[in-house]
N, C-alpha and C positions, 0 to 999 in steps of 0.2 A: 736846591743843592743839598747834598748830604751834610749833616752836622759834623763837626770835628770829632765828636765822640764816636759816631757811627763809622766814620772813616777809619778811626784808630782801631776799633773793634774788628772792622772788615779786614784791615791789614793783618791784624793778629790772627784772624781766622785763616787767611791765606798762608801765613807763616807756619802755623801749626799743622795745616793740612799737608805740608810737605813731609811730615813725619808720621803719616798714617801708615800702619803696617798693612801688608797684604791681607791679613786676617780681618783687619778693620774695614777693608773695602766692602765686605758683605753687609756691614752694619748700615742701617738706614741713615740717609744724610741728615735728617732732622736731629737724630741723637748724636751724630758726630759733631754737628755744629753746636748742639747744646752742651756736649762734653767739653768742647774747646772753650766755650764761654765760661763754664764752671772752673776749668783749670786756670783760665786767665784771672778770674776773680780771686781764686785761692792764692795765685802768685802775687797779686796786688796786696792781699791782706798779709801774706807772710813777709813780704819785703817792705810793706808800708810805703810804697812809692805811689806817686800820682800819675794819673793818665797823661798829663801834659808832658811828662818826661819821655814818652814813647817816641821813638824815631819815626818821623813821618816821611822819610825819603822814599822815593819810588822803589817799588819792589822789583825783584828779578822777574823776567818774563815767566808767566805762570804755566805756559804750555811747554810740552816737550817737542823739540825740533826733530827734523828728519834724521839728523845725525845720531839721534838717540835710538832710532829704530834699527834693530839688528837684522840685516838681511841674512837670508839663509846662506850657508857656506856654499861656495861655488866649486863645482867639480872640475877637474882638469879635463880640457877638450883638446884633441889633436886632429880634428877633422879638417880644419881649414886655417892655414897660416894667416890668411887675410883677416879673418875674424879676430884672431889673437892680436894681430898688429893694430887693427882698428880700435879695439877696446883699450889697448895700451896707450895709444895716442890720445884718446878721449879722456881717460883717467888722468893723464899727465897734463891735460889742457893745451895740447899742441895743435892749434887751429890749422896751421899751414900744412902740417903733415897729414891731418885728417882730410883736408881738401884734396891734397895730392893723391892720397890713397884712394879716396872715393872717385875722383875724376879719372884716374888711371885704370882702376879695376872694376868700377861699377858702371853699368849702363846708364843711359840717360834717366831711366825710371829707377829712382833710388828705392822705390817700394819693394824691390827685390830683397832688400836688407831686412824685411819683416819676416822672412821665412825662419823656420826653426833652426836652420843651419847657422844663422847669424844671431841666435839668442842663447844666452847661457842656459845650460840644461836644467839646473836646479831652480834658480830664481825666475827663469823665463824673461830676464832683462834683455831689452834691445838696446841699440846704440843711443837712442834718445833718452831712455831711462838712465843710462850710465852718465850721460852728459848733465842731466838735470840733478841727479843724485849728488854729483860732485860740484854742482853750482857753476858749471861752465856754460853760461848763458849764451855766449857768442857761438860756441860750437853747436848748441841746441838750435839757435836761430838759423844758422847755416844749413843744418840738416833739414829743418822744417821748410825752409825756402826751396830746397831741392826737391821737395815732395810734390808730386803731381796731384792736382785736386781730385782726379778720378781714381787715384790709388792711394787712399789715406789709411791703409791698414796699420802702418807704422804708428800713426797718431792714436789709434783706438786700442792698441794692445796694452795689457796690464801685466805687471810683474807680481810675483808672490812675495809677501812680507810676513814676518812673524813678530808679534808683540807679546812677550812672555808666553802666556797660554793661549793667546788669541791669534788665529790664522786669518789672513785676508789678502787682498790684492791692492795695487796702487797703479793708477794710470797717469798719463802725462799731465792731464789737467789738475789732478791732486797735487802733483809736484809743483806745478806752476803756481797753484793757489797758495801753497805753503811758502813759496818764494815771493809771493805778493807781486807778481809780474803781470800786470793787466795787459800791456801791449802783446806780450807773448801769448797770453790766453786768447786774445782776440785773433791773433795770427793762426793759432791752432784751429779755432772754430771756423775761421775763413777757409782753411785748407780742407777741413772735413766736409763741409758743405751739406752732406746728406743729413736731413732733419732727424731721422730715426737714429742714425749713428751718433749725432750730437747729443740727443736726449739720453741714449743708453750710456754714453760716456759720462755725462753729467750726473746721472743717477747711480752710477756704480759707486759702491761704498768702500772706503779704505779705513783700516783701524788706526785709532789715534790714542796715545797715552794721555790720561787725564789724572791730575793730582787727586789722591784719596779715593779714586774710583777704579773699577775695572776698565780696561780699554773699551772704547765705543767705536762703531763703524759709522763714518760720515760720508755722504755724497759731497760734491763740490760746494753746493750752496751752504750746507751746514758747516763745512770746513772753513769757509770764508767768514761766516757769522761767528763761529767759534773763536777765530783770530781777530775779529773786529775789522775785517777788510770791507768796509762799506761799499767802495767802488766796485769791487769784484762781486759782492752780493747783488748790486744793481745790474751788473753785466749779465750774471747768470739768470737773473729774473727776466732780463731782456731777451735772453736766448730761449725763453719758453719754460723755465723751471717754475713750478707752482710755489708761491711763497709759503703755503701750508703743507708742502710735501713732507712725508714722514719717513724716517729711516727705519731700520729693523726694530729699534726700541720705541718706535712711534714718537721720536723727538721731532720737534719743528726747529727751523733755523732761528726763530724768534726766541725759543726757550734757551738756546745756547748763547745767543747774544745777550739775553737778560742775565744769564748765569754769570757772565764775566763783566757785566756792567758796561757794555759797549753802547753808549747812549745813541751815537749817530746811527749805528747799525740798527738799533731798535726803532729809531725814528723812521729810517728808510723802509724797514719792513712793515711798520704800521701804516706808512703812507701807501704801501703797495697792498693794503687790505689784509695783512697777516692777522690771523685770529689768535688773540692771546689766551683764549679759553680752551684751546686744544690740549688734550691730556696725553701723556706718554703711557708706557706700559704700567707704571705705578700710580698713574693718576696725577702726576705733577704737571703744573702749568708754568708758563713764563713768569706769571705773578708770584707763584709759590716759591720758585727758585730765587727770584729777586728778593723776596722777603727773607728766605733762609740765609742768604749770604749778605744781607744788610745793605742792599743797593737802594738807598732811599730815593734817589732821583729816578731810577728805572721803575720803581714801584709806582711813583706818582705819574710817570709818563704812561705806564700801562693802564692805570686806572682812569686817567683823564682823557688821553688821546685814544687809547685802545679800547676803552670801555670794558676792561676786564671785570669779571664778576668777583667781588671782594670776598664772598662767602663760599666760593667753589672749593670743594674738598678733594683730597686725594685718598688713596687706599691705605697708605701706611703712615707711620710716624705720628706727628701731632696734627695731621689731617687738614686743619683749617689755617689760612694765613694769619688771622688775628690771634689764634692760639699760639702759633709758632713765633710770631713777632713778640708776643707777651713773654713767652718762655725765654727767648733770646735777649730780651731787654732792649729791643729797638723801639724806643719811645716815639721817635719821629715817624717811623713807619706805622706804629699803632695809631697815631693821630691821623695820618693820611688815610689809613684803612677805614677808621671810624667816620672821617669826613665824607668818604665815598660810599657810605652805606653798609659797612660791615656791622654785624650783630655783636654788640658788646658782651652779650650773654650766650654767645654761640656755644652749643653743647656738643662735645665729641664723645667717643666711646669712653666708658667708665664715668659718664656724666661729668666729665671735666670741662671747665670753662677757662677763658683767658685769665681771669683773676686768680684762679687756683695756681696756674703756672707762674704768674708774676709773683705771687706771694711765696711760692715754693723756692723760686730762684733768687728772691730778695731784691727784685727790681722796684725800688720805691717810686721812681718817676713814672714807670709804666702803671704801677698800682694806682697812683694818684690820678693819672689820666683816665683809667678805667672807672674809678669811683666817680670822678667828675662827670663821666658820660653815662652814669646810671647803672654800673655793674652791680649785680646782686651778690654781695660778698658773704651772705649767710646761707647761701644754697650749697648743700654738701654734694660731694661726688659719690660714687657708688660705694666707697669705703666709709662714707660718713664724714669725711674730712672737709671742713670749710676752709676758706682762705686764711682765717685766723689760726686754725689748727695747723695748717701747713707752714705758715710763717713761724709759728712757735716751734714746731717739730724740727725744722731745719735751721733754727737758731738765728732768725732775722729780727732783732729787736725793733728796728725802725719800721718794719712791716707791721709787726704786732701793735706798735704804738699808733701808727696811722689808722689801722683798722679799729682799734679800740676807740680812738677819738672820733671816728666816724660812726660809732654805734654798733660795732660788731657784737654779736651775741656771745657773751662769755660762758653761757650755760651749755653750749653745744658740746656733744660728745660724738666721737665716731662709733662705728659699729662694734669695736672691741673695747669701748668704754674709755678711751683716752680723751682727756680734755686739755685745755690750755695749761692748767697748773701742772699736769704730769709732764708736759714738755718743758715747762719752766724749771721743773726739778732736774730734768736731764740736761739742761743747759747751764750756763755759767751763773754765778751769783749775781753778776752785773745784769744779766738778762732778767732775772727774777726781780731785782730791785727796780729796774726801769719799768717793768710791767706793773709792779705794785704801786710805785709812785704815780704812774699814769692813771691808774684806777682811783687812787686817792685824790689826785688832782682834779679828776673829772667828777668826783663826788659819787662814784660808783661803789666805793668802799668808804665807810665812815668809822673812824676809831671810836671805841666805846671806853668810857672811863670806868675802871673797876673801883671797888671799895678801897683798895690800897692806893688809888690815885694814878695807877698805870693806865696808859691808853693802849688797848688791844684791838686788833683788827680781826673781824670775822669775815671770812670769804663769802659764806652764805649762799651765793648763787650757784656754787659748784663745790666739788670736793676740795677740801683744803690741801695745799701742797704738803702739809704735815703728813697726811695719809699716804701720799705717793712716796715721800721720802721714807716713811715707816715701812712701806712694802719693800723698798729697795734696801732697807737697813742702813741708810746713809745718815749717820749721826751728825756729820759736819753740816749737811744741808739742814737738818732739823735745828741745829744750833743757830745757823744763819737765819732761819725762818723765825725762830723764837726771838732772836735779837732784833728781827725786823718787826717785832710786836704782833706776830700772828697769835691768835687766841688758842692756847693749848687745850682748852676745854670744848672746842668746837666739835660737833658731832656730824657724822655722815648721814645719809638717808636712812640707814638702819639703826641709827642711834649709837654707833660705835665711836669711841675715842680713838686717837691715833695709837695709843698703847694697845688697844684691842686689835687694831689692824696689824700692828707689829707682832702681836701674839699669834694672829691668824696665819702669818707668813714666817713664823719661827725666827723672828728677829729679836732674839733675847738680849742682845747688846742694847738695843733701843729701849727695851723694857727696863733693863738695869740702870741705864744712864738717866732716863727721864721719868722714873717712877714717882718723883715728887711733883712733877708738873701737872698731873691730873690724877684723880683717885684711882687706885689700883683695883678697887672692887666695884667700880662703876658698872651699871647694867645697861645693855642696849634695849631696843624695843621688844626683843624676844626674852628679855630678862637674863640673858647670858652675860657673864663677866669674862674678863680676859682669861681666867682659869678655865671656865667652861670651854672657851674657844680653843685654847691650847690642848685641853684634854681630848676634845673631839678629833683634832688633827694628830694627836699622839706625839707632840713635839716635846721630847724629853728635856732639852736644855731650857726651853721657855717655861715649862712646868716647874723645873727646879728653881729657876729664877723667881717665879711668882711665890713658890712655897717658901723660899729663903727670905722673901720680903713680906712674909706673914699674910699672904692673900687668903681670904676666907673661903673655906670649902663647903660651908653649909648654906650658901645663898641659893635660893630656888629660882629657876627661870619660869616662864609662863606655863610650861608643862609640869611644873612641880619638881623638876630634876635638879639635883645638886651636881657638883663637879664629879662626884663618884658615879652617879648615874651615867653621865656623859662618857666618862672613861670606860665604863662597863660595855657600852656598845660601840666604842671606837675600834675600827679595824686595824689601826696603825700603832696603837699604844703598846709599850713594852711592859713585861711583867715587873721589872725592877722599878719602872716609873709608878705603876699602881701601888707597889709595896711602899714606896716613899710617900705617896699621896695618902694612903690609909694610915701610915704612921703619923703623918702630919695631922690628920683628923683626930686620931686617938690622943695625941699629945696636946693639941691646942684647942680642941673643941669638946663639947659635951659628948658622952658616950652615945647618946641617942642619935647624934648626927650621922653615925654609921648606918642607922636603920631607917632613915627618913624615907617615907613612901612618896612616890610621885602621884599625879592625878589619877592614874589607873590603879593605884594601890601597890605598885611594885617598888620594892626597895632595891638597892644596888645589886644585891645577890640575884634577884629575879632577872634583872637586865643582863647581868654577866652570864647567868645560866642560859639565856636565850642567844647571846651574840658573841661572848668573849671566847678567845682561844683557850685550850686547856691550861696553858701556863698562866695566863692572866686570870682565869677563873679561880685558880687555887688561891690567889692572893686575896680574894673576897671571902675567905672562910670565916672571918671574924664577924661578918654581917649576920643578923638574926635569920634563922632558917624557917621558922614556923609561920612567919607573916603570910597572909593571904592577899592576893590581888583582887581586882574588881570582879573577876570571873571565878573566884574561889580557889585558885591554884596556889600552892606553895611553891617554893623555889625548885624543889625536886620535880614537880609536875611540869613547870615551864621549861625545865632543863632537858626535856625529851625533844631533841631537835631531829628533824628528818635526816637519816643517813649519818648521824654523828654520834656514835656510841661512845667514843673516847671522852667527849665532854660530859656525857651522862655519867660515866664511870668516875670522873673527877668529882661530880656532885655526890656520888655515893661515898667516895673517899672522905669528902668534907662531912657528910652525915655521920660516917663511922668514926672519924678521927676526933671531931669536935664534940661528940656525945651530945648531939642536939636533942631537944625535946619535941621536935616536929613529929606530927602524926603521919606515919608512913602510909596509913590507909585513908588519908584525907581524900574526900571526894569533892570535886568542884561542882559548879552549878549545873553541869551536865551529868553529874554523878559519876564522872570518870575518875578512877584512882590512878596513881602513877603506874601501877601494874598494867592497867588497860593501855595506857599510852606507850609504855616501853614495849609491850608485846606487839602492839600494832606496828611499831617500827623495827621489829625483829631484833631487839637488843637482848640476845640470849644470855650473855654474862650478866647484864643488868637485871634481867628477870630472876636469874639464880640468886643474886645477892639480895634482891628485894624480898624473896621468900625467906631467905636466911635471916633477914632483919625483921621478919614478922608480917610481911604483906599478906592480906587475906585474899585467897583465891576465889572465895564465894561472893565477893562484892559485885553488885550489879550497877550498870550505868542506867541512864534515863530510858533506854529501850529494854531494860531488864536483862541485858547480856552480861554474862560473866566474861572473864578473860578468855576462857576456852570457847565460848560462843563467838567472841570476836575473832579469834584465830581461825575458827572453822569457816566463818563467813569470808574472811580475808583470803583464805587459801583458794577460794573459787573466784574471787573478784580480781586477784592479781596472780595469774598463773606463772608469770616470769619469776616471782619471788617465792613460789611454792616451797622449794627446799628450805628456805630460811624460816618460813612459817612453821613447817613441820619440825624443824630443829627446836624452835621455841616451844612448840607443843610438847615435844619429848622432854624438854627440860622441866616444864611445869608438871608433867606426869611424874617425872623422877623426883621432884621436890615436893610432891603432894603429901608424902608421908610426914614431912616436917610441918606442913600446914595443918594436917589432921591432928598431930600431937599438940601443936600450939592451941588449936581450936578447942580440943577436949581436955586440955591440961594433962597430957600424958607425957611420960618420959620418952624421949626419942630413942628407939631401939638400935643403938649403934652396933651391938654385937649379937643381938637376938634376931636371927634370920626369920624365925617363925612369926614373931610379933611384927617384924618389918613387913612381911608379906601380907599379914592380916590387915595391918593398918593401910597398906597400899591399896588393897581391894576395897576397903571401906571408903577410903578417900576418893579413889577414882570413880567408884559407883555413885558416890554422893555428888561429885562434880559433874559427871556426865549424864546421870539419870534422874537425879532428884532436884536439880536446880532448873527452874523454868523461867523463860523470859516473858516479856509482855504478850508475845504471840503464843504462849503456852507451849513452848518448845524447849525440851532439854537439849544438851549438847549432842547427844546421840540422835535425837529426833531431828534437830536442825541439820546434822550431817546427812541424814536420809533425805530430808526435804531438798537439800541442795545437790544431792548426788556426790557428796565429798567422799569418794571411795578410799582415798588415802587415810583420812581420819577414821573412817569406819573400820578399815583393815587394822589400823593400829590398836583400836579399842577392842575389837572382837578377838584378835589374835594375841592379846596381852596375856602372857602366861601367868597363871595363878590369880588372875583377876577376872577374866571372862572366858578363859580357855584353860582346861585342866586335863592333864594326862592321868587317867585313873588306873592305869595298869592294864595288863592283859590286852595290850594293843587297842585301847579305847581312848577316845578324846571326847571330853564333855564341854559343851558350850552353854554359857549362861544366856538364856534367851528371854529373860524377864523383860517385859515392856516391848518385845519385838512384834508380837502378834496380838490381835484382839483378845484371844484366849489368855495369853501370858501377861497381857497388860491389865487384866482384871476389868476391862471395859465391858465385858459381857455381864459381869455381876453388877457393874455400875449402872447398866441400862435397866437393871431390875430394881430400881429404887433403893439401892443400898447407899445410904447417906454417907457411909465411911469411905466410899470409893468415888473419886472425882473422875467422871468419864472423859477420857482423853484419847485421841487417835493414837494407835500404836505406831512403832517405827516403820513397819511395813506399809501401813496406810499412808504415812507421810511420804514414803518412797514412791508409792503408786501415784501420788498426787503431783509429782514433779512433771514438768512439761518437757524436760530434756530426756528423751528415751535412751539415748546413748549413755548418758551418765548413770541412769537407773540400771541399765544392763550391766555396767561395770560393777555396781554394787551387788547385783544379783549373782555375780560370779564369785563373790566372797563367801567363804563359810563363816558363820552358820546360815547366812541368808540364802545361799545356794540350796541348802537342805530344806529350808522353809519353802523355797520356790517349788522344789520337787513335791513336797507335802501338799501344797495347795493345788498344784497341777494335777496330782493324783485325785484329790477330792473333787476338783472340777470335772475331770474326765469321767469318773464313776458316777457322779451325781447326774451329769447331763446324759450319760448313757441310759441310766434308769428313767430319766424324765422323757427322753425321746421315745423309748420303748413304750412307756405308759401312754404318752400322747398319741402315738400311732395306733395302739390298741383302742384307745378311747375314740379317736377319730374314725376308725373303721366301724366300731359299733354305732357311733353317732350317725355316720353316713348311711349305714344299713337301716337304722331306725328311721331316719328322716325320709329316705327314698321309699321305704315300705309304707310308711304312714301316708305319704303323698299318693301312692298307688291305691291304698285303701280308700282314700277320699274320692279319687277319680272313679274307681270301680264300685265303691260302696259295698265292698265285700269284706267280711271279718273272718279271714282264714287264719291258719296257725301262724303264718309269718307275721300277720298283723298283730296277733296276740303277743308274740315274742317282742315285736317292736314296741308295743304299748308298755310291756314290762320294762324294756330297756329305757323307755322315755322316763319312767318314774324312778327307776333305780340307778341307771348309769349316766344318762345325759346330764343330770344335775351335778354330778360329782366334780368335774373339772371347773365349771364356772364358780361353784361354791368354794373350791380350794383357792381359786384366783382371788375372789372377793375377800375371803377370810385373810389371805396373805396381805392384801392391800390394806385392810383394816388394821392388821397387826403392825405393818410398817408405818402406818399413819400414827398409831398410838406411840410407837417407839420414837418417831420423829418429833412429835409434839410434846410428849410427856416424859420421856426417859433420857433426854439429853442428846439424842441422835442429831437433832437439828443443829445444835452448837458444833458438834463434831464435823458435820458435813460443811458447815459454813467455814470452819477453820481450814478444812482440806481444800476448799474451792477458793480460798483467799489468794488473790493475785492472778487467777486464771481467767481467760476470756470467757464470760458467762453466757452470752446469747446463744451461740451455736452449740457449745458443749452442753449447756443445760437442755436444749431442745433434743440433742442426740441421746442424752442420758435418760430422758423421760419418754422418748418415743416408744420404746418397747413396752413400758408400763402402760402407756395410753392405748396401744394396740391390743394388749392382752385384756385390759379392762373393757375396751369396746367389744372385743370378741365375747367375753363372759356376759356382758349385758345383752348383746344380740341374741345369744342362746336362750337366756332367760325370757326375753321378750317374745321369742318364737314359741317357747313352751306355753306362755300365757295366751298368745293369740291362737295357738292350735287348740288349746283346751276350750277357748271361747268360740271355736269354729269360725274364726275370721277369714275372710276371703283373701286377706293380704299376708297371711302367715307364710306363704311360700317365698315371698320376697326376702323376708328376714332369714328363712332357712337357707336360701341360696347364698346370701352374703355370709352367714355364719359358717357354712361349710367351706366357702372360699377362704375366709380369714383363718379358720382353724387349720386347714391343710397348709396354707402359706406360713402360718405361725410355726410349723414344724422346722422351717429353715432357721429360725432363731436358736434352736437347740444345737445346731451344728457348731456354734461358737465355742463349745466346750471341747472340741476335738482338734488337735493340732494340725492334722493333715488337711482338713477342709475349713479351718477357721478363717483363712484369708478369703474364701469364697463368700462367707457371710459378711465380712468386712467390706469386700468390693461391692456387693449388692447394696449395702447400707450407704456407702459413699456415693455410688452412682445415682441412686434414687434421690438422695438428699441434695447432692451438689449438681450433678450433670443433668439428670432428667428434669429436675425442677426448673433449672435455668432454661433448658430447651423448651419445656411446655409453656413457660411464661412468654417467651418470644414467639413460639409457634401459635399461641392462642390469638395473637393479633394478626398474624399472617392468615390464619384460618378465617377469622372474622372478615378481614378485608376481602378475600377472594370469594367467600361464601355469599356475601352481599352483592358482590359484582356479578356473580353468576345468577343469583336470584333475580336481580333486576332484569337481566337479559331474558330470563324465563317468562317474565310477565307479558311478553308480546304474544304468546300463544296460549289459548285456553287449554289445549290438549296437554301441553307441558306443565301448566299450572296444576292440572289434576294429579300429576305424579309428585310435584313439589309444592304442596299447598302452603307451607310456611318455611321461614328461613332455617329452622332446625333440620328439616329434611334435606335442604340444600347443603347445610353444614356437614351433615353425615355423609352425603355424596362426595363432597370435596375432601373430607378426611380419608374416605375409602380410596379415592383417586390417588392420594399420596402413597398409600400402601399397595396400589395396583389391584385392589379388590373390586373396583367398579369402573365403569366407562361411561362417558357422557356422549360421545359422538357416535351414536347408533344411527341406523337408517331411519328409524322412527323419528329421532330428534331432528335430523336434517330435513325430513319430509315436513314435519310440523313447522319448522322455521321457514321453509320455502313457501308453505301454504299461506303464510301471512306476509309474504314479500320480503323476508329477511334472509340473509346468507349467514353461514357459520364462521365467516372469516374473522370477525371481531372477537367472537367467543373463543376461537382457536388461539388468537393472540393472547387473550387473558389466560387461557389454559397453559400456553407456552411459558409465560412469566411465572405462573404458579408452580409449574413443574421445576423450573430452574431454581426459583427461590426456596420453595418448600421442600422439594425432594432432593435436589442435587446439593444445594448449599447447606440448608439447615440439618438434614439428615447426616451428611458427611461431617459437618461440624460436630454433631452429637457423637458420632463414631470416634472422631479424633479426641474429643474430650474424655470419652470413656476409656480410650486407649491410654491417655495420660494418667487417668485415675488408676487404671489397672497396673501400669508400670510403677506408679508411686506406692500403691498398696503392696505390690509384690516386693519392692525394695525394703519396705519397713516391716514386712510380714514377720520376720524372725523376732525383732524387738517388740512389736505389738503383741505377738502371741505370748511372749514371756510376761509382759506386764498384765495383759488382760486375763491370762490363765490364773495368775496369782490373785487378781482382783475378783474373779469369779469364785475362787476358793475362799477368799476372805468373806465375801458376801454370803456364801453358803454356810460358813462356820458361824457367822453372826446370826443367821436365821436359825440354824440347826447345829448347835455346838457339838452334838454327838457325831456329826459327820466326820470330824477329824479322827475320831477313834475308830470309826467304821471303815473309812476309805484310805487313810493316810498310811503310807509305808514307813514313814519316819514319825515316831511317837514323841510327843512332848510329855515330860515327866514333871510332877509337882512335888517338891520336897526340898531337902537341904542340898544346895548346889555345890558348895565347897566345904572341905573339912573345917576351915576356919569359922564357918557359920554355925558349927555345932554348939559353941559356947552360948551364943545369943539365940540359938534356935531360929535363925533366919530362914524363912521358907520362900522359895522362888521357883522358877521354871527353867528346865534345862533339857537339852537333847544330847544323846550320845551316839557317836558313830565310830566306826573303826578308823584307825590311823590311815589305812590304805585308801578309804573313801575320802578322807581329808586331803591326802596327797593328790588323788584323782581330781578332786574339785579344783585344787590350785592349778593342776595341769590343764584342765578344761578352759580356764581363763586364758592361759597361754595359747592353747589350741585355737580358741576363738579369734584371738588377735592374729595368729598365723594364717588362719583361713581368710581373714579380711585382706591381709597383705598379699596372699596368693591370688585372691580374686582380683585385686587391683593390678597385680602383675599380668594376669591373663588379659584383663581389659586393655592394658597398655600394649601388650604384644599384638592383640587383635587389631588395635588401632594402627599400629605400625605396619602390619601386613596390608591392611586396607589402603593406607597411604601409598605403600610401595606399588600395589597393583594399579592404583589410580595414576601414579607417575608413569608406569609402563604404558598404560593405555594412552596417556597424554603424548608420550614420545612417539608411540606408534602412529597416532593421528597426525602428528607433525611430519613424520616421514612420508606418510601417504600424501599429505598436502604438498610436500616438497616434490615428490615424484610426479604428482598431477600437474603442478606448475611447470616442471621441466618439460613434460610432454606437450603442454600447451605452447610453451615457448618454441619447442622444436617444430611443432605443427605450423606456427606462425611464420617461422623462418622458411619452411618449405614453400608456404604460400607465396611469400615475398619473392623467393627465388624463381618460382614458376611464373 
């Protein structure tokens, strides 16, 4: 039997369920029941009434009767007066009139009344529906008795009904079931007789209104079980209904009998083998619903008699019966479930267990039952909440007390760090007191006697409630906790006192009120005080409270930081707060406390320079400026923040305003000055002010780079910020006069334009040409190395510095250091100790790997004029060399051939005599020149500094391939010279092998003529293509083909061994290899008549040999040769694409090489002359000698236009390519459409042809 408490709660549930709104009907039933229980408990607590006072009188019937169902409105019918009269008599309950009307007007077979003419149009009601709807049982019985068993349509018809938003039908058996008239139901079944009609009628579903739920549709069996009509349930089962039959929602009759606690009905169904474990559409079983609605007796009946599964879960809600019963507080049901095998630690979604819900809802008796049965109360759910945390969170002191007494872990925290004490803070003081007393009573907390004799309690196991109250700023709670003897000096896991925690959360009232309860300057494990913490967060009110209470600002944390350091890197602190804090330090601390360094040597100004906003940074102006940190930076250097020039300018303002003694040229341990750093960040105004304050533009960093070196490099590394770098570059050039004057103790020429221009020339030349980095590069040389055309253009076009208008339409360019001649490196190579041999700017430019950038530089005057000069030198020199070489080779060839003829005929005629003279006079000339030149170059390379220069120029370039290519010509020329000399020696010694050397020498000599074509623009690319193809393509091809040749040569040679006659022709593999090679070229043939005859003579055929031949032809000739052709085609295209750029670079390189070997060549062949003398008028005073070239102004303009024309040509070429590509695509699309149309016409013809065939 159900306990009184469960019965009362059940009745309460039914009462509250009458007031469920339609919107609540969609809420899961578990939560509806749980909400009702919670509301009930709140009403009990608010009214302070007892459960025994609840009225236990029977409740109103819980179901909605037929009268509550609203039938559809009936339309007016005028078809048949009889129908109207009959319906009127039935509604009024006039049995005699009904009998008279039927007997007088209806034939013996009353089933005629089942036609549509005798049914209401809208609701489809017949006379039997109307009689039962108005509960006129006798009329209904009379009508049923008049029905013939063979015409029972009237009994099987259903009328239409509407329940709110649910549409459905209702038949006669539904109405009889609702009226609970078993005899009438039996009479109807007897009249229908047909088994199929009976089952169809019984299974037809009718909508029923249910409290707190949407209407459900029930067949007759479910409707009877719903109402608890056990006799009718058994009757329908006897009629053939399945006891486990499912309606549309997959409900069973047992489920609805259990729902309303119809014990007898449940027993009857279980006796008929009803399955209690069948689930409906939401997974609910009869047991689950019995648990949800607190039907204790039904639960026990289902578990014991029906063998229901106690742990079977549903899809929604609280899922498991044991969890649901625990949440709803049904202790008796919990016990029954546990006795019948339910898992006390059943886990549902969210890792929730029964004990979690019992604790959350405050069901002490259920909690006790669960603990007694071994529930794991310390296991958390997915949010980390244990039963203890849930009980504390929802304010159930009895739950908390019981769990604590049973050993629940007080240290547990959930995933967001909440513990029991936090929830205790959020609850009433009585809750906290009960918890504290329970812990003390159990010995889990032991009061400690202080020196003053007070007994204080330390929580120890978890964070003290004082911390939670401090976070919330609840001073009343803190008062209560302190009055409860909690230790105010207790620390959290980070060593914080509750005052520190209050400071961390800006609870300044807590700090002010309880400042005497614990030391205000106490430090945590990181060494931070409350003032450190408040400064980090930028809490103005808390900082003011601490300052007003004399908190110390000179205490260091573990990083050596004081409160000033912390406030300097705080993102949230205000300038006025920092001002008050610094005034506090100045007034109440030693002056040196302002300048205390941290572990990295940074004082507060360093930190503020790195992190503070401009307004806050200004307030740190009293801190010492010149201190250096562990990396050697002063505050100005660390103040260079990426992208934040405003803060850097504030640092400059502090430097200027406070008249600090800091060294503005201080270099850190990477030798970077503040000027290097500011220029790298493009701080133009900052750079200007730095120079104004005396920053040294010549300072070098650890790489030897000055600020201009760094800007030049950065302009290429960061193209997106190029305009900003150029702007800073221009600022430095503009301010270089001031730097020059400071450096040389000169007066700055404010009004003297002549002196200003002179100083500017000296300053710029000194900065860009005389200062070298660790790679021995000046700024100008570095710009040439990187191809920084914008920097070079600014320098070379700088008026009255490197570009001068001398009048008479002439422009003079200072080209000192530009070429080997003007760089004095030619003199330096001649053992002049006063000159350091360095590559010139042009040589650095030629060493760059980016040809496109180099070509842009070559477009700039005066480099463009130098290019023309060297191109002219190369063209004239190579023209003379090729003429000389052709004449020499002609004489050498004549000499060699004639002398060979003399040896063969042994005749000494006049030609032989001339050849002999040529042998001794002419043949030796070119080899001698080549060898002397080689010796000269070797001496220069080893003894005169050329080696160092070449190593500098090759630095960073890929060495293997480039080195091989660069020395290949030298190796061939030396080989050629040595072969000629060896031939001469062998000829004079009458050696029989001399003709071999002569033939090779002549071949190399004539081929060597091709090397001289490199000096001519029109055929330069031809030389370059031959060089690339031989080195890259042919070499690769020969390497692969060698193995193919070896493979098939040996294959053929083995086949030749079967015949002695064939072996006579190919006695060794080399002969066979030569044959195979010739076959690839089509110069020889293996399958002759003689070969086939010889093979047949020894009993072999040529089939296998032909197969080998076929494979060789495919692999060697078709594949490899075509691959070589394709590779050469690619090389040709690549060379032709780069031809213009390569010619410009190589022609200048040839000219430089010629000038370095023969300095007079520039004076002989160059159209543009280099002059040595005083470059600018301002140099007259110092008699500064340099190199310059002069051109007309029109030539300078033409050179500038050529650069534009080159770019225009490239754009036009690109446009032409795009147009050609567009045309080709259009043509291809037209061809594609044409092909599609042809296919379409073809398919049409095929289809027509097929149709004709079918027709015929």
